[in-house]
C-alpha positions in Angstrom: -15.1 -20.4 47.2 -16.8 -17.0 47.2 -13.4 -15.4 47.9 -11.9 -17.2 45.0 -14.6 -16.1 42.7 -14.1 -12.5 43.8 -10.3 -12.9 43.3 -10.7 -14.2 39.8 -13.3 -11.5 39.0 -11.0 -8.8 40.3 -8.1 -10.2 38.1 -10.4 -10.3 35.1 -11.6 -6.7 35.6 -8.0 -5.5 36.2 -6.9 -7.3 33.0 -9.6 -5.8 30.9 -8.8 -2.3 32.2 -5.1 -2.8 31.5 -5.8 -4.0 28.0 -8.2 -1.1 27.4 -5.6 1.4 28.6 -2.9 -0.3 26.5 -5.2 -0.2 23.4 -5.9 3.5 23.9 -2.2 4.3 24.4 -1.0 2.3 21.3 -3.7 3.9 19.1 -2.8 7.4 20.3 0.9 6.8 19.5 0.3 5.5 16.0 -2.2 8.3 15.3 -0.1 11.2 16.5 3.6 10.3 16.3 5.9 10.4 13.2 4.5 7.8 10.7 6.6 4.7 10.2 4.7 3.3 7.2 2.7 4.8 4.3 -0.7 3.9 5.6 -0.1 5.9 8.8 1.3 8.7 6.7 -1.9 8.8 4.7 -4.0 8.8 7.9 -2.1 11.8 9.1 -2.3 13.8 5.9 -4.0 17.2 5.7 -6.1 18.4 2.8 -3.8 19.3 -0.1 -3.4 19.0 -3.9 -1.1 16.3 -5.3 -1.0 16.3 -9.1 0.2 12.7 -9.5 -0.3 9.8 -7.1 1.4 6.5 -7.7 -0.1 3.3 -6.0 1.1 -0.3 -6.1 3.5 -2.7 -4.6 7.3 -2.6 -4.5 7.1 -2.4 -8.3 6.0 1.2 -7.7 8.0 1.9 -4.5 11.3 0.9 -6.2 10.4 2.2 -9.7 8.9 5.7 -9.6 11.5 8.4 -8.9 9.2 11.1 -7.4 11.8 13.8 -7.5 12.1 13.3 -11.3 8.3 13.6 -11.6 8.3 16.9 -9.7 11.3 18.3 -11.6 9.9 17.4 -15.0 6.3 18.5 -14.4 6.8 21.3 -11.9 3.9 19.8 -9.9 3.6 17.8 -6.7 3.7 14.0 -6.8 4.0 11.2 -4.3 5.0 7.5 -4.5 2.7 5.5 -2.1 3.8 2.0 -3.3 4.0 -0.5 -0.5 6.1 -3.7 -0.7 3.9 -6.8 -0.8 0.6 -4.9 -1.2 -2.1 -5.9 -3.6 -4.9 -4.0 -5.4 -7.3 -4.2 -2.4 -4.6 -2.6 -0.2 -4.1 0.1 -2.8 -7.9 0.7 -2.9 -7.9 1.3 0.8 -5.1 3.8 0.4 -7.0 5.6 -2.3 -10.2 5.7 -0.3 -8.2 7.2 2.7 -6.6 9.8 0.4 -10.1 10.9 -0.8 -11.4 10.9 2.7 -8.5 13.2 3.7 -9.5 15.5 0.9 -6.3 15.0 -1.1 -7.1 16.5 -4.5 -5.6 14.3 -7.2 -5.3 15.0 -10.9 -3.7 11.7 -12.1 -3.8 8.3 -10.4 -1.2 5.8 -11.6 -1.9 2.3 -10.5 0.5 -0.6 -11.1 -1.3 -3.7 -12.4 0.1 -7.0 -13.4 -0.3 -10.5 -11.9 -1.9 -8.8 -8.9 -5.1 -8.6 -11.0 -5.7 -12.2 -10.0 -5.8 -11.5 -6.3 -8.9 -10.0 -4.7 -7.6 -10.3 -1.1 -6.1 -7.8 1.3 -2.5 -8.6 2.0 -1.3 -9.1 5.6 0.8 -6.0 5.2 -2.0 -3.7 4.2 -4.6 -4.9 6.6 -2.2 -4.9 9.6 -1.0 -1.4 8.9 -4.6 -0.2 9.0 -5.6 -1.9 12.3 -4.7 0.9 14.7 -7.3 3.0 12.9 -10.1 0.4 12.9 -12.5 3.0 14.4 -12.0 5.2 11.4 -15.2 5.0 9.3 -13.3 4.4 6.1 -11.0 1.7 7.6 -13.8 -0.1 9.4 -16.1 0.0 6.4 -13.3 -1.4 4.2 -12.0 -4.1 6.7 -15.3 -5.4 8.1 -16.4 -7.5 5.0 -12.8 -8.5 4.3 -11.3 -9.7 7.7 -12.6 -12.9 9.2 -11.7 -11.8 12.7 -13.0 -8.2 12.3 -15.4 -8.4 15.3 -12.6 -9.4 17.6 -10.2 -6.8 16.2 -12.8 -4.1 16.6 -14.3 -4.9 19.9 -11.8 -6.8 22.1 -9.3 -4.3 23.7 -5.7 -4.7 22.4 -6.5 -7.9 20.5 -5.5 -6.3 17.2 -2.1 -5.3 18.6 -1.5 -8.7 20.3 -2.3 -10.6 17.0 0.0 -8.2 15.0 2.9 -8.1 17.3 5.5 -8.3 14.6 4.2 -5.2 12.9 2.4 -3.3 15.6 4.0 -4.6 18.7 6.0 -3.0 21.6 9.2 -2.4 19.5 7.3 -0.6 16.8 5.2 1.3 19.3 8.3 2.5 21.2 10.1 3.5 17.9 7.0 5.5 17.0 6.8 7.0 20.5 10.5 8.1 20.2 9.6 9.6 16.8 12.2 7.4 15.2 12.0 8.3 11.5 12.0 5.5 8.9 14.6 5.3 6.2 12.3 6.6 3.5 10.8 10.1 3.3 7.1 9.3 2.8 6.3 12.7 1.4 8.4 11.4 -1.6 8.0 7.7 -1.2 10.7 6.4 -3.6 12.8 3.5 -2.3 15.7 2.9 -4.6 17.5 -0.5 -5.2 21.1 -0.3 -6.1 23.3 -2.7 -8.1 22.5 -5.7 -10.3 21.7 -9.2 -9.0 21.3 -12.4 -10.9 18.0 -12.4 -12.8 16.2 -15.7 -12.0 13.4 -17.1 -14.2 10.0 -15.5 -13.6 6.6 -16.5 -14.9 3.3 -14.6 -15.0 0.2 -16.6 -14.3 -1.1 -19.0 -17.0 -4.7 -17.8 -16.7 -6.4 -14.5 -15.7 -9.3 -13.9 -13.4 -12.7 -13.0 -14.9 -12.6 -9.6 -13.1 -11.1 -7.7 -10.2 -13.6 -5.8 -8.0 -10.9 -3.4 -6.8 -10.2 -2.2 -10.3 -13.9 -1.7 -10.9 -14.0 0.5 -7.7 -10.9 2.4 -8.7 -12.6 3.3 -12.0 -15.8 4.3 -10.3 -14.1 6.6 -7.7 -11.8 8.2 -10.3 -14.8 9.0 -12.5 -16.8 10.4 -9.5 -13.9 12.6 -8.4 -12.7 13.7 -11.9 -9.4 11.9 -11.6 -7.5 10.5 -14.6 -7.0 6.8 -14.0 -3.8 5.5 -15.5 -3.2 1.7 -14.9 0.2 0.5 -16.0 2.4 -2.6 -15.9 6.0 -1.9 -14.8 8.9 -3.5 -16.7 10.1 -7.1 -16.4 13.4 -8.6 -17.6 13.4 -10.0 -21.2 13.1 -13.6 -20.2 9.8 -13.6 -18.3 7.3 -16.3 -19.3 3.6 -16.5 -20.0 3.5 -13.1 -21.8 0.0 -14.0 -23.0 -1.2 -13.0 -19.5 -0.5 -9.4 -20.3 -2.4 -9.7 -23.6 -5.4 -11.0 -21.7 -5.0 -8.3 -19.1 -5.0 -5.6 -21.8 -8.4 -7.0 -23.0 -9.8 -6.8 -19.5 -8.3 -3.3 -18.9 -7.9 -1.6 -22.4 -6.5 1.6 -20.8 -3.5 -0.4 -19.4 -0.1 1.0 -20.4 2.2 -2.0 -20.9 5.8 -1.3 -20.1 6.7 -4.9 -19.5 9.4 -5.0 -22.2 10.5 -1.3 -22.1 13.8 -1.5 -20.0 17.0 -3.5 -20.8 18.0 -6.3 -18.4 21.2 -4.3 -17.4 19.0 -1.9 -15.5 17.3 -4.5 -13.3 18.1 -5.1 -9.7 16.5 -8.6 -9.7 13.8 -10.6 -11.5 11.0 -8.1 -10.9 12.5 -4.8 -9.7 14.6 -2.1 -11.5 17.7 -0.7 -9.9 18.0 3.1 -9.3 19.2 3.8 -12.9 16.4 1.7 -14.3 13.8 3.4 -12.1 15.0 6.8 -13.4 14.8 5.6 -17.1 11.4 4.1 -16.5 10.1 7.3 -14.8 11.2 9.4 -17.7 9.6 7.0 -20.2 6.3 7.1 -18.2 6.3 10.9 -18.2 7.3 11.2 -21.9 4.2 9.1 -22.7 2.0 11.6 -21.0 2.6 14.2 -23.7 
């Protein structure tokens, strides 16, 4: 019996050591290899000045032609929109940018039905997990993730539970310095063509407040950054337009572009195609003047 206990104890210790080494290895790869998502890209950024930063979901990633912004203004800009992200995810991105001493003049934040959601998306939280020891990441995730203690303190647990995003395949691609399709220093991800536009409805009611928006405003004021919330375009047939009227009351500074682009320039029900993105970017910049 004693030999069996020693055997099991030895296996347990060996397993813990193996998981600890794997955790250290995965973390080092994600921290130092070529970034394959925009959260890792931000983590690796060095102090610099970026005149215009665009945050939001795919309705930023597909809609803001960064090269046009740079050409028109003559100043640096970056599109950090992440498909599937919400305002809480965008707030984490913003806090990381500030922590990396990125000097921002104008912060554009895409706000629409996401106002009703206070939660981190799976995409945003998972992308940040390799950096859970980072003070900004840990301080942000701890009150928001139910399994935070396990993610933070059990070796390799966060990678095992996020295998689809942070697993062996992604780790090996990062180790091989396999570049993603998009250039994150630009960040624009164009959609081409024109698909059938299906019916789309905004929510029938609006949340009383959104704490991420409140924090965005506070941080922008503290850091002398111009805060520009905007609603990207929708096709003409979208329903429950009163939601945007209510949103404007909650957020008076909101720039509403929901009806600014013709249906012919849409890729699908919520995204512009590349021509529409260029038209929208030019409209956004023209309204700055």
